[in-house]
C-alpha positions as CSV (number, residue, x, y, z in Angstrom):
1,M,0.2,-0.4,0.0
2,Q,1.7,3.6,-1.2
3,K,1.3,6.2,1.3
4,K,2.3,9.6,1.3
5,K,4.5,11.2,4.1
6,V,4.6,15.0,5.3
7,V,7.9,15.9,4.8
8,L,9.4,18.3,8.0
9,S,10.8,21.3,7.5
10,G,14.3,22.9,8.6
11,A,12.5,25.6,10.8
12,V,10.0,23.1,12.2
13,I,12.8,20.4,13.1
14,A,15.0,23.1,14.3
15,S,12.0,24.8,16.6
16,L,12.0,21.1,18.1
17,L,15.8,20.4,18.9
18,A,16.1,24.2,19.8
19,V,14.0,24.3,22.4
20,S,14.9,20.4,23.3
21,V,18.2,21.3,22.9
22,G,18.1,23.8,26.2
23,C,16.9,20.5,27.3
24,G,16.8,17.3,28.5
25,T,19.4,14.4,29.0
26,K,20.0,12.9,26.1
27,E,18.1,9.8,24.6
28,A,18.0,7.9,22.0
29,A,15.6,6.9,19.6
30,S,13.5,3.3,17.9
31,T,16.8,1.3,18.1
32,P,16.6,-2.5,17.9
33,G,17.9,-4.6,21.6
34,T,18.5,-4.7,24.5
35,S,18.8,-0.6,25.9
36,A,21.3,-0.5,28.5
37,A,18.9,1.3,30.8
38,A,15.9,-1.0,29.7
39,T,14.3,-3.6,32.4
40,P,12.9,-6.0,29.8
41,T,9.4,-6.7,31.0
42,P,7.7,-8.9,28.7
43,A,3.8,-9.1,29.8
44,A,4.3,-7.2,33.1
45,T,1.4,-6.6,34.7
46,A,1.1,-3.4,36.7
47,A,-1.8,-2.9,38.9
48,A,-3.3,0.5,39.1
49,T,-2.4,2.2,42.1
50,P,-6.1,2.8,43.1
51,A,-6.6,6.7,43.5
52,A,-9.9,9.0,42.8
53,T,-10.8,10.5,39.9
54,P,-10.1,14.0,39.2
55,T,-12.8,16.0,40.7
56,G,-15.9,16.8,38.5
57,A,-14.5,13.9,35.9
58,A,-16.4,10.3,35.4
59,D,-14.6,7.6,35.3
60,N,-16.3,5.1,32.7
61,L,-12.9,3.2,32.0
62,K,-12.8,-0.5,33.4
63,G,-11.9,-3.5,32.9
64,D,-8.5,-5.3,31.1
65,F,-6.4,-3.1,29.2
66,E,-3.2,-4.2,27.4
67,I,-0.1,-2.2,26.3
68,Q,2.6,-2.8,24.1
69,Y,6.2,-1.3,24.0
70,F,9.4,-2.2,22.8
71,V,12.3,-1.0,25.3
72,G,15.7,0.1,23.3
73,G,17.6,3.0,23.8
74,Y,14.7,5.1,25.2
75,G,14.7,2.8,27.7
76,D,11.3,2.1,29.7
77,A,11.3,5.0,32.4
78,W,8.5,7.1,30.5
79,W,6.4,3.9,29.9
80,K,6.2,3.0,33.6
81,K,5.8,6.5,34.4
82,M,2.9,7.1,32.4
83,V,1.9,3.6,33.1
84,E,1.6,4.0,36.4
85,E,0.0,7.7,36.3
86,F,-2.7,6.7,33.9
87,G,-3.9,3.9,36.5
88,K,-4.0,6.4,39.5
89,L,-6.7,8.1,36.9
90,H,-8.4,5.1,36.1
91,P,-8.7,2.8,39.2
92,N,-11.1,0.4,37.8
93,L,-8.8,-0.4,34.6
94,K,-6.4,-3.8,35.3
95,I,-3.0,-2.8,33.5
96,K,-1.2,-5.1,32.1
97,Q,2.9,-3.9,30.2
98,S,3.8,-6.6,27.9
99,A,7.2,-4.6,27.1
100,G,10.5,-5.8,27.1
101,P,13.7,-5.8,24.1
102,K,12.2,-8.4,22.4
103,I,8.5,-7.8,22.9
104,N,7.6,-7.6,19.0
105,D,9.1,-11.2,18.3
106,Q,7.0,-12.4,21.3
107,M,3.7,-10.6,20.5
108,Q,3.7,-11.5,17.0
109,P,2.0,-15.0,17.5
110,R,-0.8,-13.0,19.5
111,W,-1.1,-10.7,16.6
112,I,-1.3,-13.2,14.1
113,Q,-4.0,-15.3,16.1
114,G,-5.9,-12.2,16.5
115,D,-5.2,-11.8,20.5
116,P,-3.5,-8.5,20.2
117,P,-2.9,-5.9,22.6
118,D,-5.4,-2.7,22.8
119,V,-2.2,-0.2,22.3
120,V,1.1,-0.6,20.4
121,Y,4.5,1.3,20.3
122,I,5.7,0.2,17.0
123,D,9.4,0.3,17.2
124,G,12.2,-1.4,17.2
125,A,13.4,-4.9,16.0
126,G,10.8,-7.2,14.7
127,S,8.4,-4.4,14.0
128,S,6.8,-2.8,11.0
129,E,4.4,-0.3,10.5
130,A,3.5,-0.7,7.2
131,Q,3.2,-4.4,7.3
132,M,0.6,-4.0,10.2
133,V,-0.9,-1.3,8.1
134,K,-0.9,-4.1,5.0
135,D,-2.3,-6.8,7.3
136,D,-5.2,-4.8,8.1
137,Q,-4.2,-5.1,12.4
138,L,-4.5,-1.3,12.9
139,L,-7.4,0.3,13.9
140,D,-8.5,3.6,11.1
141,I,-8.8,6.2,13.6
142,T,-8.8,8.8,10.5
143,D,-12.1,10.5,11.9
144,W,-11.6,10.2,15.5
145,F,-8.0,11.4,15.2
146,K,-9.4,15.1,13.6
147,G,-11.2,15.8,16.8
148,A,-9.1,14.3,19.1
149,K,-8.1,16.6,21.9
150,N,-5.5,15.6,24.5
151,T,-6.5,15.6,28.8
152,D,-5.1,19.3,28.5
153,G,-8.5,20.2,25.7
154,K,-5.9,20.8,22.9
155,L,-6.1,19.3,19.7
156,I,-3.6,16.5,19.7
157,S,-3.1,17.1,15.8
158,D,-1.9,20.6,16.5
159,L,1.0,19.8,18.8
160,L,2.6,17.5,16.7
161,L,6.0,18.1,14.7
162,A,5.5,15.3,12.4
163,K,2.1,14.8,11.0
164,P,0.6,11.0,10.6
165,I,1.8,8.8,7.8
166,D,-1.2,9.3,5.2
167,Y,-2.3,5.9,4.2
168,S,-4.4,6.7,1.2
169,G,-6.1,8.9,2.8
170,K,-6.3,6.8,6.0
171,T,-4.2,7.7,9.2
172,F,-3.6,4.6,11.7
173,T,-0.9,5.5,13.5
174,I,0.2,8.9,15.3
175,P,4.1,9.6,15.6
176,L,5.2,9.7,19.3
177,V,9.0,9.9,18.5
178,F,11.2,12.3,16.6
179,G,14.9,11.7,15.5
180,S,17.5,11.8,13.4
181,W,20.2,9.5,11.6
182,G,23.3,10.9,11.5
183,T,27.1,9.7,12.2
184,F,28.7,9.9,15.7
185,Y,32.6,10.5,17.0
186,D,34.5,11.2,20.0
187,K,34.7,15.2,19.9
188,A,37.7,15.2,23.1
189,W,39.5,12.5,20.9
190,F,39.1,13.9,17.5
191,K,40.6,17.1,19.4
192,D,43.5,15.5,21.1
193,K,44.2,13.2,18.2
194,G,44.2,16.4,15.9
195,W,41.6,15.0,13.4
196,K,39.0,17.0,11.7
197,T,35.3,16.7,11.6
198,P,34.0,16.0,8.2
199,T,32.1,18.3,6.8
200,D,31.6,16.3,3.7
201,F,32.2,13.6,1.3
202,Q,36.0,13.8,0.4
203,S,36.8,15.3,4.2
204,F,35.2,12.0,5.5
205,L,37.5,10.2,3.6
206,E,40.7,12.3,3.9
207,V,40.2,12.2,7.8
208,A,38.7,8.2,7.9
209,K,42.3,7.5,5.6
210,Q,43.9,9.8,8.3
211,I,42.5,7.8,10.9
212,K,43.1,4.2,9.5
213,G,47.2,4.9,9.8
214,A,46.9,5.8,13.2
215,G,46.2,2.2,13.9
216,V,42.6,2.4,13.9
217,N,39.2,1.3,12.5
218,P,37.5,4.6,10.9
219,Y,34.0,2.7,10.6
220,I,31.5,0.5,12.2
221,Y,28.3,-0.1,12.0
222,T,25.4,-3.3,13.1
223,G,26.0,-5.7,10.2
224,M,22.7,-7.9,12.0
225,Y,20.7,-4.5,12.0
226,P,21.8,-3.1,8.5
227,Y,19.2,-0.4,8.1
228,Y,21.2,1.5,10.1
229,I,23.6,2.2,7.8
230,S,21.0,2.5,5.2
231,G,19.7,5.5,7.3
232,G,23.0,6.6,8.7
233,F,24.6,6.5,5.3
234,L,23.1,5.4,2.1
235,D,20.0,7.1,2.4
236,S,21.4,10.8,2.9
237,A,23.7,10.1,-0.4
238,I,20.9,9.0,-2.5
239,I,19.7,12.3,-2.0
240,S,22.6,14.5,-2.3
241,E,23.5,12.9,-5.4
242,N,19.5,13.4,-6.5
243,N,20.2,17.2,-6.3
244,G,19.4,17.7,-2.9
245,D,15.7,16.3,-4.2
246,A,14.7,14.8,-0.8
247,S,11.6,13.2,-2.9
248,I,13.5,10.6,-4.5
249,L,12.5,8.8,-0.6
250,K,9.5,8.4,-1.4
251,K,9.8,6.9,-4.8
252,I,11.8,4.0,-2.7
253,E,8.8,3.8,-0.1
254,A,6.1,3.3,-3.2
255,L,8.4,0.5,-4.9
256,D,9.3,2.2,-7.6
257,P,11.8,0.2,-9.7
258,T,13.0,2.7,-11.6
259,V,14.7,4.7,-8.9
260,F,17.1,1.8,-7.8
261,S,18.4,2.0,-11.2
262,S,18.4,5.5,-11.4
263,D,21.9,7.6,-11.2
264,P,21.3,8.9,-7.9
265,Y,21.3,5.4,-6.3
266,K,24.2,4.1,-8.4
267,K,26.1,7.3,-7.5
268,A,25.0,6.7,-3.6
269,L,26.0,2.7,-4.0
270,K,29.7,3.9,-5.6
271,K,30.7,6.4,-2.4
272,L,29.9,3.3,-0.5
273,E,31.7,1.1,-2.2
274,Q,34.3,3.6,-2.2
275,V,34.8,3.4,1.6
276,R,34.5,-0.2,1.4
277,D,37.4,-0.5,-1.0
278,A,39.0,2.1,0.9
279,G,39.5,-0.7,4.0
280,L,37.7,1.7,5.9
281,I,35.2,-0.2,7.7
282,D,35.9,-2.5,10.4
283,P,35.7,-5.8,9.4
284,A,34.2,-7.1,12.4
285,F,30.9,-5.7,11.3
286,V,29.5,-8.5,10.1
287,G,27.0,-10.4,12.5
288,I,27.6,-7.9,15.0
289,N,24.6,-6.1,16.3
290,H,24.1,-2.8,17.5
291,T,24.8,-2.7,20.9
292,D,28.4,-4.8,20.5
293,S,29.3,-2.2,17.6
294,Q,28.7,0.9,19.7
295,M,31.1,-0.7,22.4
296,L,33.6,-1.2,19.9
297,F,33.1,2.6,19.1
298,L,32.9,3.7,22.8
299,Q,36.1,2.0,23.3
300,H,38.0,3.5,20.4
301,K,38.1,0.5,18.4
302,D,36.3,2.4,15.9
303,A,36.4,6.3,15.1
304,F,33.0,6.8,13.6
305,I,29.4,5.1,13.6
306,P,26.5,5.5,12.1
307,N,23.5,5.4,14.4
308,G,20.0,7.3,15.7
309,L,20.1,9.9,18.4
310,W,19.0,7.5,20.9
311,V,22.4,5.9,20.9
312,E,24.2,8.4,23.5
313,N,21.1,7.2,26.1
314,E,21.1,3.5,25.2
315,M,25.3,3.0,26.3
316,K,24.9,5.7,28.9
317,A,26.3,3.2,31.5
318,N,29.4,2.0,29.5
319,I,30.4,5.6,28.2
320,P,34.1,6.0,28.9
321,Q,35.0,9.1,31.0
322,G,35.9,12.4,29.1
323,F,33.9,10.6,26.2
324,T,32.2,13.7,24.1
325,F,29.3,12.5,21.5
326,G,29.5,14.7,18.5
327,F,26.8,14.3,15.6
328,I,27.2,14.7,11.8
329,P,23.7,14.6,10.3
330,S,25.5,13.4,7.0
331,I,28.9,12.9,5.5
332,T,28.2,11.7,2.0
333,Q,27.5,14.9,0.1
334,D,30.0,16.7,-2.0
335,A,32.3,19.6,-0.9
336,G,30.0,23.1,-0.9
337,K,26.6,21.0,-0.7
338,P,24.4,21.0,1.7
339,S,23.7,18.5,4.9
340,V,21.1,15.9,5.1
341,V,18.8,15.2,7.6
342,V,17.1,11.7,7.2
343,P,14.8,11.9,10.2
344,Y,12.7,9.1,11.5
345,T,9.6,9.0,13.9
346,S,8.0,6.3,15.7
347,Q,4.4,5.0,15.9
348,M,1.1,4.8,18.7
349,A,-1.5,2.6,17.3
350,I,-4.1,1.1,18.5
351,A,-4.8,-2.1,17.6
352,K,-8.0,-3.3,15.2
353,K,-9.4,-6.3,17.3
354,A,-8.6,-4.2,20.7
355,K,-10.6,-5.4,23.5
356,N,-10.6,-2.0,25.4
357,P,-10.5,0.5,22.1
358,E,-12.1,3.5,24.3
359,A,-9.2,3.0,27.0
360,A,-6.6,2.8,24.6
361,K,-8.0,6.4,22.6
362,A,-7.5,7.5,26.6
363,F,-4.3,6.3,27.0
364,V,-3.3,8.4,23.7
365,Q,-5.0,11.4,24.7
366,Y,-3.1,11.0,28.2
367,I,0.1,11.0,26.7
368,F,0.2,13.3,24.2
369,T,0.6,16.1,25.9
370,E,2.8,18.9,27.3
371,K,3.7,17.9,30.4
372,S,4.5,14.1,28.9
373,A,6.7,15.2,26.2
374,V,8.7,17.4,29.0
375,Q,9.0,14.1,30.7
376,W,9.8,12.5,27.4
377,A,12.6,14.3,27.3
378,E,14.0,14.2,30.5
379,L,14.0,10.7,30.7
380,S,15.0,10.0,27.1
381,G,17.2,12.7,26.0
382,V,15.3,13.1,22.8
383,P,12.6,15.2,21.5
384,M,9.0,13.7,21.8
385,N,6.7,14.8,18.8
386,L,5.3,17.5,20.2
387,K,5.3,21.2,20.7
388,A,6.8,21.8,24.3
389,D,8.5,23.9,26.0
390,L,12.0,22.2,27.3
391,E,14.2,25.1,28.5
392,T,14.4,24.2,32.1
393,S,15.8,21.2,30.9
394,K,19.2,20.1,30.2
395,A,21.2,19.3,27.0
396,G,24.1,17.2,26.0
397,S,26.9,18.3,23.9
398,M,24.9,16.1,21.2
399,A,21.4,16.9,21.5
400,K,23.7,20.8,20.6
401,D,25.4,19.5,17.8
402,A,21.8,18.0,16.4
403,A,20.3,21.8,16.9
404,K,22.8,23.2,15.5
405,S,22.9,21.2,12.5
406,F,19.1,21.2,12.0
407,N,19.1,25.1,12.2
408,D,21.4,25.5,9.8
409,K,19.0,27.2,6.6
410,N,20.5,25.2,3.8
411,T,20.1,21.7,5.7
412,I,18.0,19.7,3.4
413,V,15.4,17.4,5.3
414,A,14.0,14.1,4.1
415,P,10.5,13.1,4.1
416,V,9.6,10.0,7.0
417,I,9.2,6.8,5.2
418,A,7.6,3.8,6.4
419,V,9.2,0.9,4.0
420,N,7.8,-2.3,2.6
421,K,9.0,-5.1,4.9
422,D,10.0,-7.9,1.9
423,Y,11.7,-5.0,0.9
424,E,13.8,-3.8,3.8
425,K,15.0,-7.2,4.3
426,V,16.3,-7.6,0.6
427,R,17.8,-4.4,0.9
428,N,19.9,-5.1,4.6
429,D,21.0,-8.6,3.3
430,A,22.4,-6.6,0.3
431,L,24.0,-4.2,1.8
432,V,25.6,-6.7,4.1
433,A,26.7,-8.6,1.0
434,F,27.8,-5.5,-1.1
435,T,30.2,-3.9,1.7
436,S,31.5,-7.4,2.7
437,K,32.3,-7.5,-0.8
438,K,30.3,-10.4,-1.8
439,I,28.1,-8.3,-4.3
440,T,28.8,-6.3,-6.5
441,A,26.7,-3.0,-7.2
442,D,24.5,-4.1,-10.2
443,E,23.9,-7.2,-8.1
444,V,22.7,-4.9,-5.2
445,I,20.4,-3.1,-8.0
446,K,19.4,-5.9,-9.7
447,R,18.1,-7.6,-6.2
448,L,16.2,-4.5,-5.2
449,V,14.8,-4.0,-8.9
450,D,13.3,-7.4,-8.3
451,V,11.5,-6.8,-5.0
452,A,10.0,-4.3,-6.1
453,N,8.2,-5.6,-9.3
454,K,7.4,-8.8,-7.1
455,A,5.6,-6.2,-4.3
456,K,3.4,-4.6,-7.4
457,K,2.0,-7.7,-8.6
């Protein structure tokens, strides 16, 4: 199913991160795998603490209510707080939290059998918003969302920074998290070594070769989750090679077979090939998961890593003293060309077969408030997809670097897209094979064209 996505303007992102940047702890966004701060609690039941319903408010919510959420780089502190507070407001609800780093895989049989939770946070490995829509698993909230107000009485749609994805005129999800892919490095280490922060592809190659000459692997990514290098390298390269026109990602989303054999796609693969053939990619990437690749990065075994803004919070228990996260939105543009921001969002949705849809809607209305957005920033360290004043929060250097990058009037902001699950797997496998020198760029293109054509049948 083809979806239209909203392109976030540079001004919108700047306003979002500018406020969050005076603000919170840094954190992370949708990432596969276990968070250092996460507490895996699959199917854990949270008993709602009895409390009085707010004065003058009638509480008609009762019965069982189940929430599914992935625990990754953002941790689970915010979720536990939201569930606790929501439970106190609605003491007649018996709330069950199905959560953890592997919750998507654990819950999949229930979704297939038609026994899903009531509300779901779609994020992390094993999840696919596009596939859930295609499989008719999510509730059509088009009409409800148009007038949905949060518990402060404000229209949720007016507060969102990134709008819901348009599925042929229908709405099934609401973006909860806003983040960005990019390339990360240790600013303090680079300063000590005299290595310059790259501003384009040419300067990246130069400093990467210098780093390699010093006996350090320049670049590492997680071969187990190759979409990291797609979001952190390839997607921005495709846009740069398309003369900065980010709409090419929409063609990828629509699985237009011609896009994969186009010059921009070929040139983007050529840049990745240059990095590969120069021996700049740590061979340890093959089969390594995201946290292990991030540990190598933190230990200075590798100098650069493509990742999402969640990475600092996800690894906070393992960050060496003196390590200072630096963020570069893109390293693939030619000299003199603008940087490219490849954003991502993670969604909230209500199951089509929810047993307590009214409680699910009420929970969505509760969490999409400015108060919740501030708490999200404080507990996760990254912005929530909501306009909120975060100036009283504290932000680290990485968030500040991100805000400066997004504030640049020349920055190109790509659309947020949701790709076909079959295509994503073929692309991921092809990228691993390509960066391992097992297949050529032409073979990558053939695989992608084939899966696109197959999806059209």
